[in-house]
C-alpha positions as CSV (number, residue, x, y, z in Angstrom):
1,Q,19.7,-15.4,-18.8
2,V,17.7,-14.4,-15.7
3,Q,17.5,-10.7,-15.3
4,L,16.6,-8.7,-12.2
5,V,16.4,-5.0,-12.3
6,E,16.0,-2.9,-9.2
7,S,14.5,0.6,-9.2
8,G,13.2,3.2,-6.7
9,G,16.3,4.1,-4.8
10,G,17.2,7.7,-4.1
11,L,18.0,10.3,-1.4
12,V,15.5,10.7,1.4
13,Q,15.5,12.4,4.8
14,A,15.5,10.4,8.0
15,G,12.0,9.3,8.9
16,G,11.0,9.2,5.2
17,S,9.9,6.4,3.0
18,L,10.9,4.7,-0.3
19,R,9.5,1.8,-2.2
20,L,12.0,-0.3,-4.1
21,S,10.9,-2.5,-7.0
22,C,12.7,-5.5,-8.6
23,A,11.4,-6.5,-12.0
24,A,12.3,-10.1,-13.0
25,S,12.5,-11.6,-16.5
26,R,13.5,-14.8,-18.2
27,L,12.3,-17.0,-15.3
28,T,9.2,-18.6,-14.0
29,F,8.8,-15.9,-11.4
30,S,6.1,-17.7,-9.4
31,S,8.5,-20.6,-8.8
32,Y,11.1,-18.4,-7.2
33,G,11.7,-17.2,-3.7
34,M,12.9,-13.6,-3.6
35,G,15.1,-11.7,-1.2
36,W,16.4,-8.2,-0.6
37,F,19.9,-7.6,0.6
38,R,21.9,-4.4,1.2
39,Q,25.6,-3.5,1.3
40,A,27.0,-0.4,2.8
41,P,30.5,0.9,1.9
42,G,33.2,-1.2,3.6
43,K,30.6,-3.7,4.9
44,E,29.5,-7.2,3.9
45,R,26.3,-7.7,2.1
46,E,23.5,-8.3,4.6
47,F,20.1,-9.9,4.5
48,V,17.1,-7.5,4.7
49,A,14.0,-9.5,3.9
50,R,12.7,-12.5,2.0
51,I,9.4,-13.7,0.6
52,N,8.4,-17.2,-0.6
53,W,7.1,-18.0,-4.1
54,S,3.5,-17.4,-3.3
55,G,3.9,-14.4,-1.0
56,T,2.4,-16.2,1.9
57,S,5.6,-16.3,4.0
58,T,7.9,-13.4,4.8
59,Y,10.9,-12.9,7.0
60,Y,12.9,-9.8,8.1
61,A,16.2,-8.9,9.6
62,D,15.7,-7.6,13.1
63,S,17.1,-4.2,12.1
64,V,14.2,-3.6,9.7
65,K,11.4,-5.5,11.3
66,G,8.3,-3.2,11.7
67,R,9.7,-0.6,9.3
68,F,10.1,-2.5,6.0
69,T,7.6,-4.7,4.1
70,I,8.4,-7.1,1.4
71,S,5.7,-8.1,-1.1
72,R,5.4,-9.5,-4.6
73,D,3.1,-9.4,-7.6
74,N,3.5,-12.6,-9.6
75,A,1.3,-11.2,-12.4
76,K,3.9,-8.4,-12.9
77,N,7.0,-10.5,-12.1
78,T,7.9,-7.9,-9.5
79,V,9.0,-7.9,-5.9
80,Y,8.8,-4.8,-3.7
81,L,10.4,-3.5,-0.6
82,Q,8.4,-0.7,1.1
83,M,10.7,1.1,3.5
84,S,9.4,3.5,6.1
85,S,10.9,5.3,9.1
86,L,14.2,5.3,7.3
87,K,17.3,5.9,9.3
88,P,20.8,7.0,8.2
89,E,22.1,3.5,9.0
90,D,19.8,2.2,6.2
91,T,22.0,3.9,3.7
92,A,23.3,1.2,1.3
93,V,23.1,-0.3,-2.1
94,Y,20.0,-2.6,-2.1
95,F,20.0,-5.7,-4.2
96,C,17.2,-8.2,-5.0
97,A,18.0,-11.8,-5.4
98,A,16.2,-14.9,-6.6
99,K,16.3,-18.6,-6.1
100,P,13.9,-21.4,-7.2
101,G,12.2,-23.1,-4.3
102,R,13.2,-22.6,-0.7
103,I,15.3,-19.6,0.3
104,G,17.4,-18.5,3.3
105,T,19.0,-15.4,4.6
106,M,22.6,-15.9,3.3
107,P,23.8,-14.5,0.0
108,L,25.0,-17.9,-1.0
109,D,21.4,-19.2,-0.8
110,Y,20.5,-17.2,-3.9
111,N,21.3,-17.9,-7.6
112,Y,20.5,-14.6,-9.3
113,W,21.2,-11.0,-8.4
114,G,20.3,-7.6,-9.7
115,Q,22.8,-4.7,-10.1
116,G,21.5,-2.8,-7.1
117,T,19.9,0.5,-6.4
118,Q,21.4,3.2,-4.1
119,V,19.4,4.3,-1.0
120,T,20.8,7.3,0.9
121,V,19.2,8.5,4.1
122,S,20.3,11.9,5.3
123,S,20.1,12.9,9.0
C-alpha cells in the first residue's frame, strides 16, 4: 500500500514561511508525478502546485504563484512545498498526492493521498 506522510505544518504569522514535506513509501517514487492540494473548512479541496516525475516541470495555482515553490528529491522519496509570504487565506489542511505518469490539477487526477498537515496563518 502506497503511503504518503506530510509534515512541517504549524502556526505562523502572516508574512512568514513554512516548508512542508511529504515522504512517500511503497512506490517507485521517480515514476510518480506529485501534487499539493489544500482544503479550508467548509471549502472544496483546491490545487496548489504540481511537479512531474523528474522535477523538470512545475505548475502553480495563481493564488500561490511567486510565493510557493514545489520541489522533489527522488533519492529521498520526498516532495516539498516551500511557502513564503504566507497570508491568512493560506490557512488550510495541506495534502500531498501522487499519480504515476502525467498529472493534472484536479483531485481526481491523483491516485494516492496523504492524511494532511494543518497550516494556520495568523493575521
